ZADREN-438177 format. One line per field, with one value per residue: residue number from 1; residue in one letter; x, y, z of N, C-alpha, C in turn. Coordinates in Angstrom, 3 decimals. Each point is the difference from the previous one (the first is absolute). Layout:
n	NUM | ...
res	A | ...
neast	X | ...
nnorth	Y | ...
nup	Z | ...
caeast	X | ...
canorth	Y | ...
caup	Z | ...
ceast	X | ...
cnorth	Y | ...
cup	Z | ...
//
This chain:
n	1 | 2 | 3 | 4 | 5 | 6 | 7 | 8 | 9 | 10 | 11 | 12 | 13 | 14 | 15 | 16 | 17 | 18 | 19 | 20 | 21 | 22 | 23 | 24 | 25 | 26 | 27 | 28 | 29 | 30 | 31 | 32 | 33 | 34 | 35 | 36 | 37 | 38 | 39 | 40 | 41 | 42 | 43 | 44 | 45 | 46 | 47 | 48 | 49 | 50 | 51 | 52 | 53 | 54 | 55 | 56 | 57 | 58 | 59 | 60 | 61 | 62 | 63 | 64 | 65 | 66 | 67 | 68 | 69 | 70 | 71 | 72 | 73 | 74 | 75 | 76 | 77 | 78 | 79 | 80 | 81 | 82 | 83 | 84 | 85 | 86 | 87 | 88 | 89 | 90 | 91 | 92 | 93 | 94 | 95 | 96 | 97 | 98 | 99 | 100 | 101 | 102 | 103 | 104 | 105 | 106 | 107 | 108 | 109 | 110 | 111 | 112 | 113 | 114 | 115 | 116 | 117 | 118 | 119 | 120 | 121 | 122 | 123 | 124 | 125 | 126 | 127 | 128 | 129 | 130 | 131 | 132 | 133 | 134 | 135 | 136 | 137 | 138 | 139 | 140 | 141 | 142 | 143 | 144 | 145 | 146 | 147 | 148 | 149 | 150 | 151 | 152 | 153 | 154 | 155 | 156 | 157 | 158 | 159 | 160 | 161 | 162 | 163 | 164 | 165 | 166 | 167 | 168 | 169 | 170 | 171 | 172 | 173 | 174 | 175 | 176 | 177 | 178 | 179 | 180 | 181 | 182 | 183 | 184 | 185 | 186 | 187 | 188 | 189 | 190 | 191 | 192 | 193 | 194 | 195 | 196 | 197 | 198 | 199 | 200 | 201 | 202 | 203 | 204 | 205 | 206 | 207 | 208 | 209 | 210 | 211 | 212 | 213 | 214 | 215 | 216 | 217 | 218 | 219 | 220 | 221 | 222
res	M | V | L | R | L | G | G | R | F | A | T | A | L | G | I | D | L | R | S | R | K | R | Q | E | L | F | K | W | F | L | A | A | V | L | F | G | A | P | I | S | H | A | V | A | A | R | A | C | R | E | L | V | A | A | G | A | S | S | P | E | A | V | L | R | N | G | W | R | G | L | V | Q | I | L | D | R | A | G | Y | V | R | Y | D | E | K | T | A | T | K | L | L | T | V | C | Q | A | L | V | D | V | Y | S | G | D | L | R | A | V | H | R | A | A | N | D | S | S | D | L | E | R | R | L | M | A | L | G | P | G | I | G | P | V | T | V | E | I | F | L | R | E | L | R | S | I | W | P | K | A | D | P | L | P | C | S | M | G | M | R | A | A | R | D | L | G | F | V | S | V | R | M | H | D | P | A | R | I | L | D | R | L | K | D | I | W | S | N | A | G | G | R | S | S | D | F | A | D | F | E | T | S | L | V | R | H | G | I | S | R | R | R | A | Q | A | G | T | A | S | R | W | A | S | A
neast	-100.644 | 1.112 | 0.519 | -1.191 | -0.207 | 1.214 | 1.162 | 0.962 | -0.884 | 0.728 | 0.123 | -1.307 | 0.093 | 0.805 | -0.742 | 1.203 | -1.054 | 0.525 | 0.236 | -1.250 | 0.230 | 0.384 | 0.615 | 0.448 | 0.198 | 0.520 | 0.652 | 0.217 | 0.393 | 0.628 | 0.470 | 0.277 | 0.429 | 0.594 | 0.503 | 0.178 | 0.028 | -1.303 | 1.137 | 0.028 | 0.451 | -0.503 | -1.018 | -0.182 | 0.250 | -0.792 | -0.826 | 0.252 | -0.073 | -1.095 | -0.370 | 0.365 | -0.583 | -0.925 | 0.593 | -1.305 | 1.239 | -0.242 | -0.196 | 1.288 | 0.189 | -0.823 | 0.574 | 1.143 | -0.659 | -0.400 | -1.081 | 0.265 | 1.269 | -0.409 | -0.892 | 0.943 | 0.850 | -0.872 | -0.252 | 1.308 | -0.084 | -0.920 | 0.709 | -0.986 | -0.820 | 1.205 | 0.278 | -0.999 | -0.893 | 0.500 | 0.045 | -1.159 | -0.463 | 0.582 | -0.409 | -1.184 | -0.058 | 0.460 | -0.781 | -0.981 | 0.237 | 0.138 | -1.094 | -0.626 | 0.252 | 0.289 | -1.245 | 0.223 | -0.637 | 1.292 | -0.016 | -1.045 | 0.610 | 1.121 | -0.811 | -0.573 | -0.875 | -0.990 | -0.602 | -0.726 | 1.086 | 0.593 | -1.084 | -0.029 | 1.304 | -0.186 | -1.070 | 0.867 | 0.581 | -1.261 | -1.045 | 0.770 | 0.758 | -0.806 | -0.803 | -0.731 | 0.375 | -0.175 | -1.134 | -0.288 | 0.376 | -0.562 | -1.037 | 0.479 | -0.064 | -0.970 | 0.701 | -0.274 | -1.136 | 0.732 | -0.291 | 0.269 | -1.159 | -0.505 | -1.227 | -0.417 | -0.045 | -1.167 | 0.606 | 1.120 | -0.782 | -0.730 | 1.131 | 0.471 | -1.193 | -0.002 | 1.278 | -0.742 | 0.731 | -1.137 | -0.596 | -1.128 | 0.086 | 1.224 | -0.195 | 0.623 | 0.378 | 0.156 | -1.119 | -0.588 | 0.589 | -0.257 | -1.234 | -0.012 | 0.525 | -0.855 | -0.979 | 0.458 | 0.143 | -1.166 | -0.221 | 0.799 | -0.954 | 0.869 | 0.235 | 1.185 | -0.597 | -0.397 | 0.576 | 0.793 | -0.091 | 0.158 | 0.954 | 0.415 | -0.339 | 0.635 | 0.995 | -0.160 | -0.069 | 1.035 | 0.586 | -0.346 | 0.366 | 1.097 | 0.113 | -0.268 | 0.832 | 0.824 | -0.255 | 0.112 | 1.080 | 0.370 | -0.335 | 0.624 | 0.904 | -0.351
nnorth	-47.000 | 0.492 | -1.235 | -0.391 | 0.936 | -0.088 | 0.584 | 0.784 | 0.961 | 0.627 | -1.183 | -0.184 | 1.240 | -0.845 | 0.375 | 0.414 | -0.237 | -1.213 | 0.539 | 0.405 | -0.193 | 1.247 | -0.399 | -1.081 | 0.738 | 0.911 | -0.950 | -0.517 | 1.202 | 0.132 | -1.239 | 0.337 | 1.142 | -0.724 | -0.875 | 1.191 | 0.109 | 0.191 | -0.587 | -0.826 | -0.991 | -0.718 | 0.844 | -0.011 | -1.304 | -0.080 | 0.807 | -0.742 | -1.101 | 0.541 | 0.404 | -1.166 | -0.657 | 0.917 | -0.584 | -0.165 | -0.228 | 1.291 | 0.653 | 0.261 | -1.278 | -0.330 | 0.927 | -0.494 | -1.149 | 0.655 | 0.766 | 0.651 | 0.048 | 0.269 | 0.840 | 0.371 | 0.014 | 0.580 | 0.789 | 0.010 | 0.136 | 0.746 | 0.918 | -0.214 | -0.734 | -0.274 | 0.104 | 0.846 | -0.660 | -1.138 | 0.555 | 0.584 | -1.171 | -0.637 | 0.991 | -0.007 | -1.321 | -0.088 | 1.040 | -0.532 | -1.158 | 0.722 | 0.734 | -1.052 | -0.986 | 1.040 | -0.415 | -0.164 | -1.103 | -0.291 | 1.240 | -0.454 | -1.156 | 0.642 | 0.831 | -1.155 | 0.299 | -0.494 | -1.179 | 0.470 | 0.561 | -1.148 | -0.638 | 0.794 | -0.149 | -1.271 | -0.047 | 0.656 | -0.938 | -0.396 | 0.680 | -0.429 | 0.247 | -1.045 | -0.468 | -0.174 | 1.122 | 0.618 | -0.692 | 0.189 | 1.253 | 0.194 | -0.680 | 0.376 | 1.048 | -0.810 | 0.246 | 0.793 | 0.659 | 0.274 | 1.158 | -0.893 | 0.270 | 0.026 | 0.349 | -1.257 | -0.101 | 0.500 | 0.112 | 0.394 | 0.771 | 0.344 | 0.123 | 0.637 | 0.583 | 0.303 | 0.205 | 0.506 | 1.041 | 0.675 | 0.142 | -0.470 | -0.222 | -0.187 | 1.219 | -0.088 | 1.015 | 0.616 | -0.573 | 0.313 | 1.187 | 0.092 | -0.416 | 0.775 | 0.933 | -0.387 | -0.056 | 1.142 | 0.511 | -0.498 | 0.491 | 0.741 | 0.878 | 0.618 | 0.775 | -0.090 | -1.203 | 0.499 | 1.075 | -1.021 | -0.497 | 1.185 | 0.208 | -1.225 | 0.430 | 1.144 | -0.708 | -0.774 | 1.109 | 0.428 | -1.195 | 0.005 | 1.268 | -0.315 | -1.106 | 0.711 | 0.930 | -1.009 | -0.532 | 1.212 | 0.150 | -1.246 | 0.254 | 1.158 | -0.758 | -0.750
nup	-3.821 | 0.575 | -0.062 | 0.448 | 0.911 | 0.514 | 0.208 | 0.431 | -0.226 | 0.925 | 0.567 | -0.211 | 0.459 | 0.644 | 1.035 | 0.319 | 0.767 | 0.039 | -1.179 | 0.285 | -1.283 | -0.104 | -1.105 | 0.643 | 1.066 | -0.800 | -0.668 | 1.203 | 0.383 | -1.164 | 0.153 | 1.256 | -0.525 | -0.947 | 0.865 | 0.552 | -1.332 | -0.173 | -0.289 | -1.021 | 0.773 | -0.996 | -0.104 | 1.324 | -0.034 | -1.062 | 0.651 | 1.078 | -0.728 | -0.527 | 1.206 | 0.519 | -1.010 | 0.302 | 1.031 | 0.223 | 0.417 | -0.015 | 1.127 | -0.105 | -0.355 | 0.978 | 0.756 | -0.448 | 0.189 | 1.088 | 0.103 | -1.129 | 0.369 | 1.226 | -0.489 | -0.838 | 1.023 | 0.815 | -1.023 | -0.222 | 1.318 | -0.586 | 0.672 | -0.847 | 0.704 | 0.505 | -1.319 | -0.257 | 0.720 | -0.479 | -1.202 | 0.272 | 0.443 | -1.006 | -0.770 | 0.592 | 0.020 | -1.232 | -0.274 | 0.743 | -0.608 | -1.117 | 0.187 | 0.505 | -0.867 | -0.794 | -0.242 | 1.296 | -0.360 | -0.029 | -0.476 | -0.679 | -0.222 | -0.294 | -0.653 | -0.324 | 0.930 | -0.727 | 0.025 | 1.003 | 0.518 | -0.279 | 0.395 | 1.045 | 0.122 | -0.259 | 0.787 | 0.754 | -0.748 | 0.103 | -0.459 | -0.996 | 1.058 | -0.106 | 0.937 | -1.106 | -0.605 | 1.148 | 0.164 | -1.281 | 0.078 | 1.195 | -0.500 | -1.175 | 0.805 | 0.391 | 1.073 | -1.024 | 0.223 | 1.062 | -0.574 | -0.937 | 0.566 | -1.249 | 0.333 | 0.026 | -1.328 | -0.375 | -1.185 | 0.590 | 0.768 | -1.074 | -0.668 | 1.071 | -0.016 | -1.290 | 0.253 | 0.982 | -0.360 | -0.125 | 1.151 | -0.504 | 1.299 | -0.488 | 0.469 | 1.165 | -0.809 | 1.186 | 0.444 | -1.149 | 0.028 | 1.306 | -0.300 | -1.060 | 0.783 | 0.937 | -0.888 | -0.519 | 1.212 | 0.402 | -1.224 | 0.757 | -0.254 | -0.763 | 1.043 | -0.608 | 0.010 | 1.159 | -0.538 | -0.320 | 1.223 | 0.548 | -0.902 | 0.320 | 1.215 | -0.250 | -0.498 | 1.083 | 0.731 | -0.708 | 0.096 | 1.282 | 0.105 | -0.705 | 0.744 | 1.082 | -0.491 | -0.299 | 1.191 | 0.582 | -0.779 | 0.304 | 1.292 | -0.128 | -0.662 | 1.069
caeast	-0.975 | 0.728 | 0.521 | -1.118 | -0.672 | 0.962 | 0.206 | -0.047 | -0.198 | 1.230 | 0.925 | -0.496 | 0.291 | 1.446 | 0.428 | 0.767 | -0.225 | 0.977 | 1.193 | -0.295 | 0.505 | -0.943 | -0.748 | -0.851 | -1.124 | -0.908 | -0.712 | -1.093 | -0.983 | -0.755 | -0.884 | -1.049 | -0.952 | -0.769 | -0.823 | -1.006 | -1.205 | -0.895 | 0.319 | 0.563 | 1.411 | 0.786 | 0.165 | 0.830 | 1.376 | 0.484 | 0.235 | 1.237 | 1.120 | 0.110 | 0.594 | 1.419 | 0.665 | 0.106 | 0.966 | -0.660 | 0.244 | 0.354 | -0.961 | 0.454 | -0.284 | -1.452 | -0.309 | 0.507 | -0.911 | -1.142 | -1.333 | -0.312 | 0.855 | -0.475 | -1.262 | 0.340 | 0.581 | -1.081 | -0.882 | 0.644 | -0.153 | -1.413 | -0.487 | -0.685 | -1.069 | 0.540 | 1.277 | 0.156 | -0.032 | 1.221 | 1.111 | -0.057 | 0.373 | 1.436 | 0.726 | -0.186 | 0.712 | 1.446 | 0.451 | 0.067 | 1.103 | 1.225 | 0.040 | 0.060 | 0.914 | 1.079 | -0.274 | 0.450 | -0.979 | 0.670 | -0.063 | -1.326 | 0.093 | 0.869 | -0.658 | -1.184 | 0.196 | -0.435 | -0.713 | -1.160 | 0.511 | 0.472 | -1.185 | -0.508 | 0.928 | -0.192 | -1.281 | 0.115 | 0.674 | -0.967 | -1.374 | -0.286 | 0.661 | -0.870 | 0.349 | 0.208 | 1.327 | 1.023 | 0.049 | 0.673 | 1.423 | 0.692 | -0.106 | 1.144 | 1.208 | 0.030 | 1.288 | 1.067 | -0.031 | -0.484 | -1.248 | -1.055 | -0.764 | -1.409 | -1.010 | -0.354 | -1.129 | -1.225 | 0.081 | 0.877 | -0.680 | -1.019 | 0.701 | 0.443 | -1.181 | -0.397 | 0.963 | -0.002 | 1.114 | -0.598 | -1.426 | -0.902 | -0.502 | 1.077 | -0.065 | 0.929 | 1.188 | 1.217 | -0.005 | 0.215 | 1.415 | 0.785 | -0.263 | 0.690 | 1.437 | 0.238 | -0.124 | 1.190 | 1.152 | -0.121 | 0.241 | 1.423 | 0.274 | 0.838 | -0.740 | 0.314 | -0.805 | -1.427 | -0.736 | -0.341 | -1.191 | -1.103 | -0.367 | -0.631 | -1.408 | -0.634 | -0.101 | -1.114 | -1.218 | -0.185 | -0.439 | -1.370 | -0.883 | -0.075 | -0.843 | -1.378 | -0.471 | -0.247 | -1.228 | -1.127 | -0.158 | -0.616 | -1.413 | -0.696 | -0.173 | -0.737
canorth	0.997 | 1.095 | -0.510 | -0.206 | 1.247 | 1.077 | 0.878 | 1.448 | 0.527 | 0.697 | -0.993 | -0.355 | 1.128 | 0.148 | 1.064 | -0.577 | 0.802 | -0.344 | 0.833 | 1.275 | 1.093 | 1.095 | -0.210 | -1.185 | 0.382 | 0.883 | -0.798 | -0.694 | 1.019 | 0.219 | -1.154 | 0.049 | 1.035 | -0.552 | -1.088 | 0.556 | 0.400 | -1.131 | -0.493 | -1.335 | -0.054 | -0.223 | 1.296 | 0.820 | -0.500 | 0.394 | 1.440 | 0.201 | -0.375 | 1.023 | 1.191 | -0.273 | -0.097 | 1.362 | 0.730 | 0.701 | -0.820 | 0.864 | 1.112 | 1.053 | -0.443 | 0.095 | 1.416 | 0.400 | -0.506 | 0.896 | -0.612 | -0.602 | -1.167 | -1.073 | -0.505 | -0.823 | -1.259 | -0.764 | -0.446 | -1.130 | -1.179 | -0.334 | 0.612 | 1.104 | 0.636 | 0.797 | 0.555 | 1.417 | 0.161 | -0.571 | 0.869 | 1.146 | -0.497 | -0.278 | 1.269 | 0.640 | -0.774 | 0.073 | 1.342 | 0.045 | -0.858 | 0.758 | 1.213 | -0.268 | -1.082 | -0.049 | -1.062 | -1.299 | -0.611 | -0.419 | 1.140 | -0.044 | -1.008 | 0.508 | 1.102 | -0.488 | -0.408 | -1.394 | -0.490 | 0.861 | 1.263 | -0.296 | -0.041 | 1.378 | 0.770 | -0.441 | 0.531 | 1.453 | 0.360 | 0.469 | -0.447 | -1.275 | -1.097 | -0.358 | -1.188 | -1.200 | 0.113 | -0.091 | -1.392 | -0.772 | 0.375 | -0.392 | -1.449 | -0.706 | 0.500 | -0.545 | -0.616 | 0.720 | 1.250 | -0.305 | 0.686 | -0.440 | -1.039 | 0.331 | -1.024 | -0.695 | 0.546 | -0.798 | -1.150 | -0.973 | -0.575 | -0.918 | -1.193 | -0.745 | -0.711 | -1.008 | -1.105 | -0.603 | 0.437 | 0.667 | -0.269 | 0.887 | 0.989 | 0.928 | 1.146 | 1.051 | -0.107 | -0.204 | -1.405 | -0.838 | 0.131 | -0.773 | -1.416 | -0.381 | -0.031 | -1.226 | -1.134 | 0.008 | -0.360 | -1.409 | -0.830 | 0.078 | 1.124 | 1.071 | 1.258 | 0.861 | -0.443 | 0.015 | 0.804 | -0.861 | -0.739 | 0.958 | 0.366 | -1.160 | 0.046 | 1.009 | -0.606 | -0.937 | 0.810 | 0.538 | -1.120 | -0.351 | 1.071 | -0.134 | -1.167 | 0.357 | 0.919 | -0.810 | -0.756 | 0.946 | 0.366 | -1.117 | -0.057 | 1.149 | -0.214 | -1.266
caup	-0.461 | -0.622 | -1.265 | -0.933 | -0.340 | -0.208 | 1.142 | -0.202 | -1.341 | -0.379 | -0.552 | -1.331 | -0.878 | -0.108 | 0.912 | 1.104 | 1.201 | 1.037 | -0.198 | 0.672 | -0.821 | -0.262 | -1.235 | 0.118 | 0.863 | -0.734 | -1.000 | 0.683 | 0.359 | -1.236 | -0.181 | 1.023 | -0.414 | -1.116 | 0.531 | 0.902 | -0.737 | -0.277 | -1.341 | 0.151 | 0.374 | -1.216 | -0.652 | 0.872 | -0.116 | -1.321 | 0.055 | 0.759 | -0.883 | -1.036 | 0.607 | 0.257 | -1.305 | -0.530 | 0.819 | 1.111 | 1.186 | 1.127 | 0.043 | -0.913 | -1.371 | -0.187 | -0.203 | -1.319 | -1.028 | -0.087 | 0.003 | -1.295 | -0.174 | 0.871 | -0.560 | -1.162 | 0.489 | 0.609 | -1.082 | -0.674 | 0.857 | 0.136 | 1.242 | -0.661 | 0.786 | 1.100 | -0.434 | 0.301 | 1.457 | 0.565 | -0.377 | 0.914 | 1.325 | 0.027 | -0.010 | 1.308 | 1.020 | -0.246 | 0.360 | 1.456 | 0.416 | -0.271 | 0.827 | 1.449 | 0.362 | -0.994 | -0.955 | 0.522 | 0.904 | 1.242 | 0.914 | 0.617 | 1.059 | 1.065 | 0.713 | 0.716 | 1.391 | 0.147 | -1.188 | -0.270 | -0.533 | -1.350 | -0.856 | -0.114 | -0.850 | -1.386 | -0.478 | -0.093 | -1.249 | -0.982 | 0.257 | -0.641 | 0.722 | 1.103 | 0.792 | -0.833 | -0.611 | 1.054 | 0.460 | -1.048 | 0.008 | 1.221 | 0.239 | -0.568 | 0.667 | 1.359 | 0.354 | -0.701 | 0.759 | 1.353 | 0.325 | -0.931 | 0.691 | -0.202 | 0.257 | -1.252 | -0.751 | 0.106 | -0.889 | 0.635 | 1.157 | -0.503 | -0.480 | 1.180 | 0.516 | -0.990 | 0.010 | 1.322 | 0.829 | 1.162 | 0.164 | -0.741 | 0.965 | 0.340 | -0.899 | 0.410 | -0.853 | 0.779 | 0.446 | -1.178 | -0.366 | 0.969 | -0.246 | -1.228 | 0.298 | 0.768 | -0.923 | -0.859 | 0.824 | 0.408 | -1.184 | -0.322 | -0.889 | 0.535 | 0.156 | -1.138 | -1.144 | 0.342 | -0.981 | -1.127 | 0.422 | 0.072 | -1.366 | -0.642 | 0.396 | -0.848 | -1.335 | 0.069 | -0.002 | -1.353 | -0.844 | 0.394 | -0.483 | -1.456 | -0.283 | 0.321 | -1.035 | -1.185 | 0.239 | -0.077 | -1.404 | -0.709 | 0.396 | -0.597 | -1.434 | -0.232
ceast	0.683 | 0.529 | -1.109 | -0.588 | 0.964 | 0.088 | -0.124 | -0.211 | 1.271 | 0.996 | -0.409 | 0.284 | 1.503 | 0.566 | 0.644 | -0.139 | 1.044 | 1.286 | -0.108 | 0.508 | -1.108 | -0.868 | -0.943 | -1.222 | -0.991 | -0.773 | -1.156 | -1.086 | -0.873 | -1.020 | -1.150 | -1.052 | -0.896 | -0.921 | -1.149 | -1.267 | -0.871 | 0.145 | 0.702 | 1.490 | 0.887 | 0.277 | 0.903 | 1.467 | 0.597 | 0.311 | 1.287 | 1.216 | 0.212 | 0.662 | 1.492 | 0.769 | 0.198 | 0.957 | -0.592 | 0.150 | 0.596 | -1.009 | 0.369 | -0.316 | -1.490 | -0.381 | 0.471 | -0.914 | -1.209 | -1.318 | -0.302 | 0.828 | -0.458 | -1.301 | 0.285 | 0.562 | -1.098 | -0.967 | 0.579 | -0.189 | -1.453 | -0.637 | -0.853 | -1.000 | 0.538 | 1.288 | 0.199 | 0.042 | 1.300 | 1.212 | 0.065 | 0.457 | 1.516 | 0.818 | -0.082 | 0.839 | 1.510 | 0.540 | 0.132 | 1.174 | 1.339 | 0.129 | 0.251 | 1.087 | 1.134 | -0.150 | 0.341 | -1.017 | 0.632 | -0.020 | -1.354 | 0.035 | 0.845 | -0.709 | -1.164 | 0.346 | -0.325 | -0.786 | -1.189 | 0.439 | 0.512 | -1.180 | -0.566 | 0.873 | -0.159 | -1.294 | 0.041 | 0.710 | -0.971 | -1.372 | -0.323 | 0.638 | -0.823 | 0.438 | 0.276 | 1.391 | 1.104 | 0.124 | 0.732 | 1.508 | 0.730 | -0.063 | 1.254 | 1.332 | 0.082 | 1.278 | 1.174 | 0.153 | -0.563 | -1.355 | -1.135 | -0.746 | -1.497 | -0.916 | -0.378 | -1.216 | -1.190 | 0.064 | 0.874 | -0.657 | -1.090 | 0.633 | 0.461 | -1.152 | -0.411 | 0.878 | 0.136 | 1.168 | -0.481 | -1.484 | -0.832 | -0.561 | 1.069 | 0.016 | 0.978 | 1.298 | 1.291 | 0.111 | 0.265 | 1.462 | 0.885 | -0.164 | 0.746 | 1.511 | 0.361 | -0.038 | 1.246 | 1.239 | -0.027 | 0.232 | 1.460 | 0.357 | 0.850 | -0.804 | 0.243 | -0.821 | -1.500 | -0.817 | -0.362 | -1.257 | -1.216 | -0.481 | -0.649 | -1.483 | -0.765 | -0.179 | -1.169 | -1.322 | -0.301 | -0.524 | -1.444 | -0.992 | -0.178 | -0.905 | -1.467 | -0.588 | -0.321 | -1.287 | -1.227 | -0.280 | -0.685 | -1.486 | -0.787 | -0.283 | -0.810 | -1.447
cnorth	1.163 | -0.432 | -0.116 | 1.323 | 1.131 | 0.899 | 1.467 | 0.378 | 0.696 | -0.961 | -0.392 | 1.095 | 0.222 | 1.106 | -0.621 | 0.870 | -0.265 | 0.820 | 1.329 | 1.208 | 0.994 | -0.288 | -1.193 | 0.300 | 0.879 | -0.771 | -0.762 | 0.986 | 0.341 | -1.108 | 0.045 | 1.041 | -0.535 | -1.124 | 0.529 | 0.459 | -1.225 | -0.477 | -1.334 | 0.050 | -0.179 | 1.323 | 0.906 | -0.420 | 0.412 | 1.497 | 0.315 | -0.310 | 1.047 | 1.265 | -0.190 | -0.055 | 1.379 | 0.863 | 0.740 | -0.792 | 0.809 | 1.139 | 1.097 | -0.357 | 0.050 | 1.446 | 0.475 | -0.478 | 0.903 | -0.750 | -0.726 | -1.258 | -1.176 | -0.609 | -0.921 | -1.359 | -0.895 | -0.536 | -1.215 | -1.294 | -0.434 | 0.573 | 1.221 | 0.714 | 0.951 | 0.719 | 1.460 | 0.260 | -0.497 | 0.850 | 1.218 | -0.396 | -0.200 | 1.289 | 0.696 | -0.680 | 0.122 | 1.383 | 0.144 | -0.813 | 0.707 | 1.180 | -0.298 | -1.005 | -0.199 | -1.187 | -1.398 | -0.546 | -0.478 | 1.118 | 0.073 | -0.978 | 0.506 | 1.064 | -0.471 | -0.451 | -1.475 | -0.392 | 0.893 | 1.324 | -0.197 | -0.004 | 1.404 | 0.818 | -0.385 | 0.562 | 1.519 | 0.448 | 0.497 | -0.560 | -1.347 | -1.194 | -0.310 | -1.255 | -1.246 | 0.008 | -0.170 | -1.430 | -0.877 | 0.250 | -0.569 | -1.495 | -0.716 | 0.505 | -0.464 | -0.822 | 0.626 | 1.392 | -0.312 | 0.624 | -0.357 | -1.164 | 0.276 | -1.145 | -0.662 | 0.624 | -0.941 | -1.245 | -1.099 | -0.671 | -0.975 | -1.301 | -0.863 | -0.770 | -1.116 | -1.242 | -0.648 | 0.386 | 0.722 | -0.321 | 0.991 | 1.074 | 1.019 | 1.136 | 1.119 | -0.132 | -0.285 | -1.448 | -0.945 | 0.049 | -0.816 | -1.501 | -0.484 | -0.063 | -1.260 | -1.230 | -0.114 | -0.449 | -1.471 | -0.958 | 0.043 | 1.134 | 1.060 | 1.290 | 0.936 | -0.353 | 0.036 | 0.779 | -0.818 | -0.818 | 0.913 | 0.379 | -1.162 | -0.081 | 1.015 | -0.547 | -0.992 | 0.767 | 0.565 | -1.093 | -0.370 | 1.041 | -0.099 | -1.165 | 0.306 | 0.942 | -0.752 | -0.798 | 0.895 | 0.379 | -1.114 | -0.124 | 1.117 | -0.236 | -1.258 | 0.274
cup	-0.717 | -1.362 | -1.043 | -0.467 | -0.345 | 1.214 | -0.384 | -1.469 | -0.481 | -0.639 | -1.409 | -1.014 | -0.178 | 0.865 | 1.229 | 1.253 | 1.073 | -0.140 | 0.735 | -0.797 | -0.330 | -1.221 | 0.094 | 0.856 | -0.755 | -1.069 | 0.644 | 0.439 | -1.211 | -0.201 | 0.987 | -0.346 | -1.117 | 0.464 | 0.855 | -0.686 | -0.264 | -1.444 | 0.159 | 0.323 | -1.229 | -0.713 | 0.832 | -0.094 | -1.340 | -0.025 | 0.752 | -0.875 | -1.087 | 0.544 | 0.228 | -1.319 | -0.629 | 0.819 | 1.170 | 1.290 | 1.154 | 0.022 | -0.993 | -1.453 | -0.304 | -0.294 | -1.376 | -1.129 | -0.190 | -0.136 | -1.305 | -0.239 | 0.838 | -0.535 | -1.186 | 0.425 | 0.572 | -1.052 | -0.719 | 0.780 | 0.146 | 1.253 | -0.367 | 0.899 | 1.062 | -0.391 | 0.417 | 1.504 | 0.626 | -0.346 | 0.923 | 1.401 | 0.101 | 0.039 | 1.356 | 1.074 | -0.176 | 0.322 | 1.511 | 0.517 | -0.197 | 0.963 | 1.469 | 0.372 | -1.002 | -0.955 | 0.468 | 1.003 | 1.302 | 1.027 | 0.687 | 1.167 | 1.161 | 0.834 | 0.863 | 1.418 | 0.217 | -1.249 | -0.357 | -0.618 | -1.427 | -0.978 | -0.216 | -0.953 | -1.475 | -0.569 | -0.163 | -1.274 | -1.056 | 0.274 | -0.636 | 0.673 | 1.244 | 0.715 | -0.836 | -0.614 | 1.035 | 0.515 | -1.017 | 0.057 | 1.205 | 0.281 | -0.491 | 0.543 | 1.451 | 0.184 | -0.749 | 0.594 | 1.389 | 0.339 | -0.963 | 0.633 | -0.139 | 0.421 | -1.320 | -0.662 | 0.089 | -0.877 | 0.598 | 1.192 | -0.429 | -0.484 | 1.173 | 0.619 | -0.957 | 0.077 | 1.372 | 0.885 | 1.261 | 0.024 | -0.804 | 0.922 | 0.390 | -1.019 | 0.366 | -0.801 | 0.768 | 0.480 | -1.169 | -0.426 | 0.938 | -0.230 | -1.237 | 0.209 | 0.783 | -0.901 | -0.867 | 0.772 | 0.380 | -1.160 | -0.441 | -0.936 | 0.680 | 0.079 | -1.182 | -1.237 | 0.282 | -1.020 | -1.226 | 0.305 | -0.006 | -1.407 | -0.733 | 0.379 | -0.845 | -1.409 | -0.048 | -0.065 | -1.373 | -0.929 | 0.289 | -0.513 | -1.512 | -0.389 | 0.266 | -1.045 | -1.280 | 0.121 | -0.140 | -1.450 | -0.786 | 0.336 | -0.688 | -1.477 | -0.311 | -0.390
//
């Protein structure tokens, strides 16, 4: 399934999270912020690549680009509907990251007491960083950061039910996460690669939603 649908989005973007390097972690954080908006994953991925290509791959570099520079980069990627709002969000978050954690996301992880505190600290970086963005960011850091252990997102849980991995009557996120971890382990999967399985479920959910939207569009035009 992972081979068919693809694993971590970070890997597809050429981001090496396993290196645990400051810059690689920040590039994935940028991507998570972009993916967190209600915009297509293709556009969000393109916007992330544009930001990195423009040198905005550290909090300090994002701040140097300024609001107008960020809007121009996002516009080039087709991130038009949310360009101004996202530029403001990125500046606010990066300033907080520099002021409180010296621009290093690893310091956020070190300062956190546990997984819940880590999520709270990330959301405290700015009003635009909500549970969706934090779940996206931490999901792919599972097993890389010991305190990264978010509950699965609704799309991933729906995909797990659709594919028969969990009962349609199972709705508790913690139970679903434990069940998915057991399935992965029993299939011989390494715990360090579980995030790839989890992300493949999200990819399945995205594909299913896209197909349903296409069907609805065809019915509307019939």
